[in-house]
Backbone as numpy.savetxt, mean C-alpha at the origin, in Angstrom:
# Nx Ny Nz CAx CAy CAz Cx Cy Cz
19.04 -30.02 26.98 17.92 -29.17 26.65 18.39 -27.93 25.90
19.53 -27.36 26.32 20.06 -26.18 25.63 20.44 -26.52 24.19
21.02 -27.69 23.99 21.40 -28.10 22.65 20.18 -28.23 21.75
19.10 -28.80 22.29 17.86 -28.93 21.52 17.32 -27.56 21.13
17.36 -26.60 22.06 16.88 -25.25 21.77 17.69 -24.58 20.68
19.00 -24.74 20.72 19.87 -24.14 19.71 19.60 -24.76 18.35
19.46 -26.07 18.29 19.19 -26.76 17.02 17.83 -26.32 16.47
16.81 -26.26 17.32 15.49 -25.82 16.88 15.54 -24.39 16.34
16.28 -23.54 17.01 16.41 -22.15 16.57 17.11 -22.06 15.22
18.13 -22.87 15.01 18.84 -22.85 13.73 17.95 -23.27 12.57
17.00 -24.17 12.82 16.10 -24.58 11.76 14.92 -23.63 11.58
14.49 -22.98 12.65 13.32 -22.11 12.60 13.62 -20.77 11.95
14.74 -20.14 12.30 15.07 -18.80 11.81 15.14 -18.73 10.29
15.80 -19.67 9.58 15.80 -19.58 8.12 14.40 -19.71 7.51
13.51 -20.47 8.14 12.16 -20.61 7.61 11.38 -19.31 7.71
11.60 -18.57 8.79 10.90 -17.31 8.98 11.34 -16.27 7.95
12.62 -16.23 7.65 13.14 -15.21 6.77 13.45 -15.72 5.36
12.82 -16.80 4.96 13.11 -17.35 3.64 12.28 -16.72 2.53
11.41 -15.77 2.85 10.63 -15.08 1.82 11.56 -14.26 0.94
11.34 -14.33 -0.36 12.08 -13.48 -1.29 11.49 -12.07 -1.20
12.33 -11.05 -1.04 11.80 -9.68 -0.95 11.04 -9.30 -2.20
9.86 -8.69 -2.01 9.02 -8.25 -3.12 8.37 -6.92 -2.80
8.17 -6.11 -3.83 7.42 -4.87 -3.73 6.39 -4.91 -4.85
5.11 -4.73 -4.51 4.06 -4.77 -5.52 3.21 -3.51 -5.45
2.90 -2.98 -6.62 2.04 -1.81 -6.74 0.68 -2.26 -7.25
-0.38 -1.75 -6.65 -1.72 -2.02 -7.16 -2.53 -0.72 -7.14
-3.41 -0.60 -8.13 -4.30 0.56 -8.21 -5.74 0.05 -8.26
-6.65 0.81 -7.69 -8.04 0.37 -7.63 -8.72 0.42 -8.99
-8.25 1.28 -9.89 -8.83 1.38 -11.22 -7.79 1.91 -12.18
-7.79 1.40 -13.40 -6.83 1.87 -14.41 -7.43 2.95 -15.29
-8.68 3.31 -15.02 -9.32 4.40 -15.74 -10.21 5.15 -14.75
-10.12 6.48 -14.81 -10.88 7.32 -13.88 -11.21 8.62 -14.59
-12.34 9.21 -14.22 -12.71 10.51 -14.77 -11.98 11.61 -14.00
-11.77 12.74 -14.68 -11.15 13.88 -14.01 -12.00 14.25 -12.80
-11.36 14.42 -11.66 -12.07 14.70 -10.42 -12.38 13.44 -9.63
-12.25 12.27 -10.28 -12.50 11.00 -9.60 -11.33 10.59 -8.73
-11.55 9.57 -7.93 -10.54 9.13 -6.97 -10.14 7.68 -7.21
-8.87 7.39 -6.92 -8.37 6.02 -6.96 -7.52 5.77 -5.72
-7.38 4.49 -5.38 -6.49 4.11 -4.29 -5.26 3.45 -4.89
-4.09 3.88 -4.44 -2.82 3.33 -4.88 -2.16 2.70 -3.66
-1.73 1.43 -3.78 -1.12 0.73 -2.65 0.20 0.09 -3.07
1.19 0.22 -2.21 2.47 -0.44 -2.37 2.58 -1.47 -1.24
2.71 -2.74 -1.58 2.82 -3.82 -0.59 4.21 -4.42 -0.62
4.82 -4.56 0.54 6.15 -5.16 0.66 6.08 -6.31 1.65
7.00 -7.27 1.52 6.95 -8.44 2.38 8.18 -8.57 3.28
8.93 -7.51 3.45 10.09 -7.50 4.32 10.16 -6.17 5.06
10.73 -6.19 6.23 10.96 -4.95 6.99 12.33 -4.44 6.59
12.35 -3.69 5.49 13.58 -3.13 4.94 13.38 -1.64 4.71
14.37 -1.01 4.13 14.30 0.40 3.80 13.46 0.57 2.54
12.26 1.11 2.68 11.34 1.26 1.55 11.24 2.74 1.19
11.37 3.02 -0.11 11.24 4.39 -0.63 10.02 4.43 -1.52
8.96 5.08 -1.01 7.73 5.17 -1.79 7.62 6.58 -2.36
6.98 6.71 -3.53 6.84 8.04 -4.14 6.06 9.00 -3.25
6.41 10.26 -3.34 5.71 11.31 -2.59 4.93 12.23 -3.51
5.10 12.08 -4.84 4.38 12.88 -5.82 3.82 11.99 -6.90
2.65 12.35 -7.40 1.99 11.61 -8.48 1.53 12.62 -9.52
2.20 12.67 -10.67 1.86 13.63 -11.71 0.46 13.36 -12.25
-0.32 14.42 -12.36 -1.68 14.29 -12.86 -2.69 14.01 -11.76
-2.21 13.88 -10.52 -3.09 13.56 -9.39 -2.76 14.45 -8.21
-3.75 14.64 -7.38 -3.58 15.34 -6.11 -3.72 14.32 -5.00
-2.84 14.35 -4.02 -2.91 13.42 -2.90 -3.97 13.90 -1.91
-5.02 13.10 -1.72 -6.06 13.43 -0.74 -5.71 12.88 0.63
-5.10 11.69 0.66 -4.63 11.13 1.93 -3.49 10.17 1.65
-2.63 10.06 2.63 -1.55 9.10 2.52 -0.19 9.74 2.69
0.79 8.91 2.87 0.66 7.46 2.88 0.12 6.94 4.21
-0.88 6.09 4.12 -1.39 5.37 5.28 -0.67 4.03 5.33
-0.26 3.62 6.50 0.49 2.37 6.60 -0.28 1.34 7.41
-0.11 0.09 7.00 -0.68 -1.02 7.76 0.30 -2.18 7.68
0.19 -3.10 8.61 1.07 -4.26 8.60 0.31 -5.47 9.11
0.76 -6.64 8.65 0.17 -7.89 9.13 1.24 -8.97 9.14
1.08 -9.89 10.07 1.97 -11.04 10.18 1.11 -12.27 10.35
1.40 -13.31 9.57 0.66 -14.56 9.74 1.65 -15.72 9.83
1.30 -16.68 10.64 2.13 -17.87 10.83 1.32 -19.07 10.39
1.96 -19.99 9.70 1.28 -21.22 9.30 2.23 -22.40 9.49
1.64 -23.54 9.71 2.41 -24.76 9.93 1.82 -25.85 9.05
2.54 -26.20 8.00 2.10 -27.26 7.09 3.04 -28.44 7.22
2.53 -29.51 7.76 3.30 -30.76 7.91 4.64 -30.53 8.58
4.63 -29.74 9.63 5.84 -29.49 10.40 6.71 -28.37 9.87
6.38 -27.79 8.75 7.17 -26.68 8.19 6.48 -25.36 8.57
7.16 -24.56 9.36 6.61 -23.29 9.82 6.93 -22.21 8.79
5.90 -21.44 8.43 6.09 -20.34 7.50 5.47 -19.08 8.08
6.23 -18.00 8.06 5.75 -16.71 8.54 5.69 -15.75 7.36
4.55 -15.11 7.20 4.36 -14.15 6.12 4.17 -12.77 6.72
4.97 -11.84 6.25 4.93 -10.46 6.73 4.48 -9.59 5.56
3.63 -8.60 5.84 3.15 -7.71 4.78 2.98 -6.30 5.34
3.59 -5.35 4.67 3.45 -3.93 4.99 2.84 -3.26 3.77
1.82 -2.42 3.99 1.14 -1.76 2.88 1.15 -0.25 3.13
1.52 0.49 2.08 1.52 1.95 2.10 0.49 2.39 1.07
-0.57 3.08 1.50 -1.69 3.42 0.61 -1.90 4.92 0.50
-2.36 5.32 -0.68 -2.73 6.71 -0.96 -4.13 6.73 -1.56
-4.86 7.81 -1.31 -6.08 8.12 -2.05 -5.71 9.33 -2.91
-5.88 9.17 -4.22 -5.51 10.22 -5.17 -6.73 10.72 -5.91
-6.72 11.99 -6.25 -7.78 12.58 -7.07 -7.17 13.00 -8.41
-7.79 12.54 -9.49 -7.30 12.87 -10.83 -7.58 14.33 -11.14
-6.54 15.07 -11.56 -6.77 16.49 -11.85 -6.28 16.90 -13.23
-5.81 15.94 -14.06 -5.35 16.27 -15.39 -5.69 15.13 -16.35
-6.37 15.45 -17.45 -6.77 14.45 -18.44 -5.54 13.92 -19.16
-5.52 12.61 -19.42 -4.42 11.98 -20.14 -4.02 10.68 -19.48
-2.95 10.07 -20.02 -2.41 8.84 -19.42 -1.26 9.23 -18.49
-1.34 8.72 -17.27 -0.34 9.05 -16.26 0.24 7.77 -15.68
1.54 7.79 -15.42 2.22 6.64 -14.86 2.32 6.79 -13.35
1.86 5.77 -12.65 2.03 5.72 -11.20 3.44 5.19 -10.97
4.30 5.96 -10.30 5.71 5.56 -10.19 5.93 4.34 -9.31
7.06 3.70 -9.54 7.41 2.50 -8.77 8.04 2.88 -7.44
7.97 1.95 -6.51 8.63 2.08 -5.21 9.88 1.21 -5.23
10.84 1.53 -4.39 12.05 0.71 -4.27 12.23 0.29 -2.82
12.86 -0.86 -2.66 13.15 -1.39 -1.32 14.59 -1.88 -1.34
15.34 -1.55 -0.30 16.72 -1.99 -0.17 16.79 -2.98 0.99
17.14 -4.23 0.65 17.29 -5.30 1.66 18.66 -5.92 1.50
19.41 -5.95 2.56 20.74 -6.56 2.56 21.60 -6.05 1.41
21.52 -4.75 1.12 22.33 -4.15 0.09 21.83 -4.35 -1.33
20.72 -5.04 -1.53 20.17 -5.26 -2.87 18.91 -4.41 -3.05
18.73 -3.89 -4.26 17.56 -3.08 -4.59 16.48 -3.94 -5.22
15.24 -3.71 -4.81 14.07 -4.37 -5.38 13.09 -3.27 -5.77
12.48 -3.39 -6.94 11.56 -2.37 -7.43 10.19 -2.97 -7.68
9.17 -2.14 -7.49 7.80 -2.55 -7.82 7.57 -2.32 -9.31
6.43 -2.75 -9.75 6.00 -2.45 -11.11 5.50 -1.02 -11.18
5.28 -0.52 -12.40 4.63 0.77 -12.63 3.25 0.47 -13.21
2.32 1.37 -13.00 0.98 1.22 -13.57 0.62 2.50 -14.31
-0.10 2.35 -15.41 -0.59 3.50 -16.16 -2.08 3.64 -15.90
-2.48 4.86 -15.56 -3.89 5.17 -15.30 -4.32 6.22 -16.31
-5.44 5.95 -16.95 -5.97 6.90 -17.93 -7.04 7.76 -17.26
-6.85 9.07 -17.34 -7.81 10.03 -16.80 -8.59 10.60 -17.97
-9.91 10.40 -17.93 -10.77 10.88 -19.01 -11.50 12.15 -18.56
-12.06 12.85 -19.54 -12.80 14.07 -19.23 -14.01 13.71 -18.37
-14.21 14.44 -17.30 -15.31 14.16 -16.39 -16.65 14.55 -16.97
-17.71 13.97 -16.42 -19.05 14.32 -16.87 -19.47 15.65 -16.25
-20.48 16.25 -16.85 -20.97 17.53 -16.33 -21.85 17.34 -15.10
-22.29 16.12 -14.84 -23.12 15.83 -13.68 -22.23 15.77 -12.43
-22.40 16.70 -11.54 -21.57 16.76 -10.33 -21.92 15.68 -9.32
-23.09 15.06 -9.43 -23.51 14.04 -8.46 -23.32 12.64 -9.01
-22.17 12.39 -9.62 -21.91 11.07 -10.19 -21.72 10.04 -9.08
-21.91 8.78 -9.44 -21.77 7.69 -8.47 -20.36 7.64 -7.90
-19.36 7.85 -8.77 -17.98 7.77 -8.32 -17.67 8.84 -7.30
-18.22 10.03 -7.47 -17.99 11.12 -6.53 -18.59 10.83 -5.16
-19.71 10.13 -5.12 -20.41 9.94 -3.86 -19.94 8.73 -3.07
-18.93 8.01 -3.55 -18.44 6.84 -2.83 -17.61 7.17 -1.60
-16.98 8.34 -1.57 -16.10 8.71 -0.48 -16.73 9.81 0.36
-16.60 9.66 1.66 -17.13 10.65 2.59 -16.03 11.09 3.53
-16.09 12.32 3.95 -15.12 12.85 4.88 -15.87 13.62 5.95
-15.51 13.40 7.18 -16.10 14.18 8.27 -15.01 14.55 9.26
-15.16 15.70 9.83 -14.23 16.15 10.86 -15.02 16.26 12.14
-14.53 15.63 13.19 -15.22 15.64 14.47 -14.34 16.35 15.48
-14.91 17.35 16.12 -14.21 18.07 17.17 -15.01 17.93 18.45
-14.32 17.81 19.55 -15.06 17.70 20.81 -14.30 18.40 21.93
-15.05 18.79 22.94 -14.46 19.25 24.18 -15.18 18.46 25.29
-14.97 18.81 26.52 -15.52 18.00 27.61 -17.04 18.11 27.74
-17.65 19.17 27.26 -19.08 19.33 27.49 -19.94 19.22 26.23
-19.38 19.48 25.05 -20.17 19.46 23.83 -19.44 18.75 22.71
-20.22 18.16 21.80 -19.65 17.50 20.62 -20.24 18.16 19.39
-19.39 18.51 18.41 -19.82 19.11 17.15 -19.46 18.17 16.02
-20.40 17.95 15.12 -20.12 17.11 13.96 -20.33 17.92 12.71
């Protein structure tokens, strides 16, 4: 029984970690008006040392980095595959008109460097209407409470 467990483990472990390390950058929009907001996400598929940018020229960071992770297991015709995904997200506000490059992230796995792509976002002059649709998509609320009263 021990021999069977060792053999099963030897075949299972390489299948779990056979994913090629990848870092991908995605942006919610490649064009935004000044004052508008975009979401920038860096997705990686390995638990390695990830270096994500902390500054974005032409943008102000409203939130982030927010992190999330997911793991999925699948079994196709006896072949077990595990997919791991870590996502680091930012909400950015455009504050300077022009074309701006969203910088790449790097990941170091087993001594090798992997880099994401870069994306260019064009920031155009904003409209004079302060109640634009893009502005009203995001809401923020702060909730404070104590034991007897709630303030919103």
